[in-house]
C-alpha positions as CSV (number, residue, x, y, z in Angstrom):
1,X,-0.3,-44.1,-13.8
2,X,-2.5,-46.6,-15.6
3,X,-4.5,-48.9,-13.4
4,X,-2.9,-52.0,-14.9
5,X,0.6,-50.7,-14.0
6,X,0.1,-49.9,-10.3
7,X,3.0,-51.2,-8.3
8,X,2.1,-53.0,-5.1
9,X,4.3,-52.3,-2.1
10,X,5.0,-55.6,-0.3
11,X,6.1,-53.7,2.8
12,X,2.8,-51.9,3.4
13,X,1.2,-52.5,6.8
14,X,-1.7,-54.6,5.5
15,X,0.8,-56.9,3.6
16,X,2.6,-57.4,6.9
17,X,-0.7,-58.2,8.6
18,X,-1.6,-60.7,5.9
19,X,1.8,-62.4,6.4
20,X,1.4,-62.5,10.1
21,X,4.3,-60.1,10.8
22,X,2.0,-57.6,12.6
23,X,-0.9,-58.7,14.7
24,X,-4.5,-57.6,14.2
25,X,-7.8,-58.0,16.0
26,X,-9.5,-60.3,13.4
27,X,-13.2,-60.0,12.9
28,X,-13.6,-62.3,9.9
29,X,-11.5,-64.3,7.4
30,X,-12.2,-66.4,4.4
31,X,-10.1,-67.7,1.5
32,X,-10.0,-64.3,-0.2
33,X,-10.5,-61.7,2.5
34,X,-9.4,-60.6,6.0
35,X,-11.4,-58.2,8.2
36,X,-9.9,-56.6,11.3
37,X,-10.5,-53.7,13.7
38,X,-9.1,-50.3,12.8
39,X,-6.4,-49.3,15.2
40,X,-7.7,-45.7,15.2
41,X,-11.5,-46.2,15.2
42,X,-13.6,-43.3,14.0
43,X,-16.9,-44.8,15.2
44,X,-18.0,-47.5,17.7
45,X,-17.8,-50.0,14.8
46,X,-14.8,-49.4,12.5
47,X,-13.6,-52.5,10.8
48,X,-11.3,-52.8,7.7
49,X,-12.0,-55.4,5.1
50,X,-9.1,-56.2,2.7
51,X,-8.6,-58.7,-0.1
52,X,-5.7,-61.1,0.4
53,X,-4.4,-60.4,-3.1
54,X,-2.0,-57.6,-4.0
55,X,-4.3,-54.8,-5.0
56,X,-3.7,-51.1,-4.5
57,X,-7.1,-49.5,-5.2
58,X,-10.6,-50.4,-6.2
59,X,-9.8,-49.7,-9.8
60,X,-6.8,-52.0,-9.6
61,X,-8.9,-54.7,-7.9
62,X,-11.8,-54.7,-10.3
63,X,-9.4,-54.7,-13.3
64,X,-7.3,-57.7,-12.0
65,X,-9.2,-59.7,-9.4
66,X,-11.1,-62.9,-10.2
67,X,-14.9,-63.0,-10.0
68,X,-14.5,-65.1,-6.8
69,X,-12.3,-62.5,-5.2
70,X,-14.7,-59.7,-6.0
71,X,-17.7,-61.6,-4.7
72,X,-15.8,-62.6,-1.6
73,X,-14.9,-58.9,-0.8
74,X,-18.5,-57.7,-1.1
75,X,-19.8,-60.7,0.9
76,X,-17.1,-60.1,3.6
77,X,-18.3,-56.5,4.0
78,X,-21.9,-57.6,4.7
79,X,-20.6,-60.4,7.0
80,X,-18.7,-57.9,9.0
81,X,-21.8,-55.7,9.3
82,X,-23.7,-58.7,10.5
83,X,-21.1,-59.8,13.0
84,X,-20.8,-56.2,14.4
85,X,-24.6,-55.9,14.7
86,X,-25.1,-53.0,12.4
87,X,-27.0,-54.5,9.5
88,X,-30.4,-53.4,10.9
89,X,-29.3,-50.1,12.4
90,X,-27.2,-48.9,9.5
91,X,-23.6,-48.8,8.4
92,X,-21.4,-47.0,6.0
93,X,-18.7,-48.4,3.8
94,X,-15.8,-46.3,2.4
95,X,-12.9,-47.1,0.2
96,X,-10.4,-44.3,-0.5
97,X,-8.4,-44.4,-3.7
98,X,-5.1,-42.7,-4.1
99,X,-4.0,-39.1,-3.3
100,X,-7.1,-36.9,-3.6
101,X,-9.1,-39.3,-1.3
102,X,-6.2,-39.5,1.2
103,X,-5.6,-43.2,0.9
104,X,-3.0,-43.9,3.6
105,X,-2.2,-47.5,3.0
106,X,-1.5,-48.7,-0.6
107,X,-3.5,-51.9,-0.3
108,X,-7.2,-51.8,-1.1
109,X,-9.3,-51.6,2.1
110,X,-12.9,-51.0,2.8
111,X,-13.9,-49.3,6.0
112,X,-17.1,-50.5,7.7
113,X,-18.4,-47.8,10.0
114,X,-21.5,-48.0,12.3
115,X,-22.7,-48.2,15.9
116,X,-24.0,-44.5,16.0
117,X,-25.5,-41.9,13.7
118,X,-22.7,-41.1,11.3
119,X,-23.9,-37.7,10.0
120,X,-23.5,-36.4,6.5
121,X,-21.0,-38.1,4.2
122,X,-19.5,-34.9,3.0
123,X,-20.1,-31.3,3.9
124,X,-21.5,-29.5,0.9
125,X,-21.6,-25.7,0.9
126,X,-25.1,-24.3,0.2
127,X,-25.5,-21.6,-2.4
């Protein structure tokens, strides 16, 4: 499927959160983004940052979003790290994209993890 033809599902859980149909524990919000706590945290800090626009993946977002939306998403990630107190201790960001990465919700979202040593990103077999 070409990036420009990705179909956005208006019934995904993040779309429902953006419309106020499902509550969230909001951490940060601006004109272009919303950040909220993950309901199944994998670290002491596990916050999701999403654009308010209808974007499925990072490729979809960077192909279609305005410069203002792109800048806002990156700034929101850093703002969340500041608000959660992990800028100086360290944090990890992760955005899954489609099937091989196991993206579960078809709305672009960036995970912000922190609050403890997170270990290796991927386990790589040694020769």
